[in-house]
Each structure stands twice: as C-alpha cells, then as structure tokens.
C-alpha positions as CSV (number, residue, x, y, z in Angstrom):
1,M,-122.2,-17.9,22.8
2,S,-123.8,-14.5,22.2
3,K,-122.9,-11.2,23.8
4,T,-125.4,-9.3,25.9
5,V,-127.3,-6.6,24.0
6,M,-126.4,-3.3,25.5
7,E,-129.1,-0.6,25.8
8,R,-128.5,2.4,23.5
9,V,-128.0,5.8,25.1
10,P,-130.7,8.0,23.7
11,S,-129.8,11.0,21.6
12,I,-130.3,14.6,22.8
13,K,-132.9,16.8,21.2
14,V,-132.7,20.6,21.2
15,T,-135.6,22.6,20.0
16,D,-135.4,26.1,18.7
17,K,-138.4,27.8,20.2
18,R,-138.2,30.6,17.6
19,D,-138.8,28.5,14.6
20,G,-139.6,25.0,15.9
21,T,-136.5,23.4,14.4
22,V,-135.5,20.3,16.3
23,Y,-131.8,19.4,16.4
24,E,-130.8,15.8,17.2
25,L,-127.4,15.5,18.8
26,D,-125.8,12.1,18.5
27,F,-122.7,10.4,17.1
28,N,-121.9,7.7,14.5
29,R,-118.7,6.4,13.1
30,E,-118.4,9.2,10.5
31,A,-118.8,11.9,13.2
32,I,-116.2,10.2,15.3
33,K,-113.8,10.1,12.4
34,F,-114.5,13.7,11.6
35,A,-113.7,14.7,15.2
36,E,-110.6,12.5,15.5
37,A,-109.2,13.9,12.2
38,R,-109.3,17.3,13.9
39,G,-107.4,16.0,17.0
40,F,-110.5,15.8,19.3
41,D,-110.1,13.8,22.5
42,T,-113.0,13.6,25.1
43,E,-110.5,13.6,27.9
44,D,-109.7,17.2,27.0
45,V,-113.2,18.3,27.7
46,A,-112.7,18.2,31.5
47,K,-109.3,19.8,31.2
48,Y,-110.4,22.6,28.8
49,P,-114.2,23.0,29.1
50,A,-114.4,26.5,27.7
51,T,-112.7,25.4,24.5
52,K,-113.5,21.7,24.2
53,F,-117.2,21.6,25.2
54,P,-118.3,23.8,22.4
55,E,-116.2,21.6,20.1
56,L,-117.9,18.4,21.3
57,F,-121.2,20.2,20.9
58,F,-120.4,21.0,17.3
59,Y,-119.4,17.4,16.6
60,A,-122.6,16.1,18.1
61,F,-124.5,17.8,15.2
62,R,-122.5,15.9,12.6
63,M,-124.6,12.8,12.5
64,H,-128.0,14.4,11.7
65,H,-127.1,18.0,10.7
66,K,-123.9,17.6,8.7
67,N,-124.4,20.9,6.9
68,L,-124.4,23.1,10.0
69,A,-121.2,25.1,10.3
70,R,-119.3,25.5,13.5
71,S,-120.4,29.2,13.6
72,Q,-124.0,28.0,13.5
73,T,-123.6,25.5,16.3
74,D,-121.7,28.2,18.3
75,V,-124.8,30.4,18.0
76,I,-127.0,27.6,19.3
77,Y,-124.6,26.9,22.1
78,D,-124.7,30.6,23.2
79,R,-128.5,30.7,22.9
80,L,-128.9,27.7,25.2
81,G,-127.2,29.8,27.9
82,G,-125.6,27.0,29.9
83,F,-125.6,23.2,30.3
84,S,-126.1,20.8,33.2
85,P,-123.5,18.3,34.1
86,Q,-126.0,15.6,32.9
87,F,-126.0,17.2,29.4
88,L,-122.2,17.1,29.1
89,E,-122.2,13.5,30.5
90,R,-124.8,12.4,27.9
91,L,-122.7,14.0,25.0
92,V,-119.6,12.1,26.2
93,L,-121.7,8.9,26.6
94,L,-123.0,9.3,23.1
95,Y,-119.5,9.9,21.7
96,N,-118.1,6.8,23.5
97,Q,-121.1,4.7,22.4
98,A,-120.4,5.5,18.8
99,L,-116.6,5.0,19.3
100,T,-117.2,1.4,20.5
101,A,-120.2,0.5,18.5
102,N,-118.3,-1.4,15.8
103,N,-116.5,-3.4,18.5
104,V,-119.7,-4.9,20.0
105,V,-121.7,-7.7,18.3
106,E,-125.2,-7.8,19.6
107,S,-125.7,-11.5,19.1
108,D,-124.5,-14.3,16.8
109,E,-127.8,-14.1,14.9
110,E,-127.4,-10.4,14.3
111,M,-123.8,-10.8,13.1
112,G,-125.0,-12.9,10.2
113,K,-127.4,-10.3,9.0
114,N,-124.8,-7.5,8.8
115,G,-123.3,-8.2,5.4
116,D,-121.8,-10.8,3.2
117,M,-118.7,-11.6,5.1
118,E,-118.3,-14.6,7.5
119,V,-116.1,-14.9,10.5
120,E,-115.2,-18.3,12.0
121,L,-113.8,-18.4,15.5
C-alpha cells in the first residue's frame, strides 16, 4: 500500500528591484533545526506578530541564502513595507511542510530509492 503523493507548497520569491537579486524563501530540515535551536515556534507568530514574523521571515532565507545575516533580512523585511495574510500563511505552510517532510513517504517505490537502508513492516 502506498501513501498519496502530496503536492508541494511552492516557495516564495522576492525580487530586489534595485539590483535584480531574487531571494527564494523556503524551508528544509536544516532550516527548521536552526529555528528550533533558537526556540522558534510558529504558534508564537500569531501571538507576537511584531517580533515573531520578522524572525520567521529570517529563517525562511536559511535554505537558499544561508549567509544572509538577520540584519540583512530585517532590511529586506522593512523595504517590502508590509505583507498580506497570504504571504504569512505561505511562510507558515512552507515551515510546516519541511517540518513534516521526513515523516511522509511518497510511495513504496520512492522509499527504496532513498538510500541503502531497508524497512520491513
């Protein structure tokens, strides 16, 4: 029996119109571990949006732009001048997708391709 393949939530792209730099916001396991090691919890974003949304925004750069400092992402955050509820929702979806990614097996066939360990159930 194979699990249903879930559609991946697309990353967010932010383009700096001054120099053409494109930033891709997304999460992977390393980015989640980085955030968790600093005590981040997505449930706090709704409770403390002024503090926690910029923090989530910073962590979203970790996957593709690991060398950007928090001070740099804060400048980008300020330059964007505001965010829609859909933007925040997408960041949380991306975070949660990465958080659960290792717990979902796409299919029995895919499982066999992912390494040299075998699981029997």
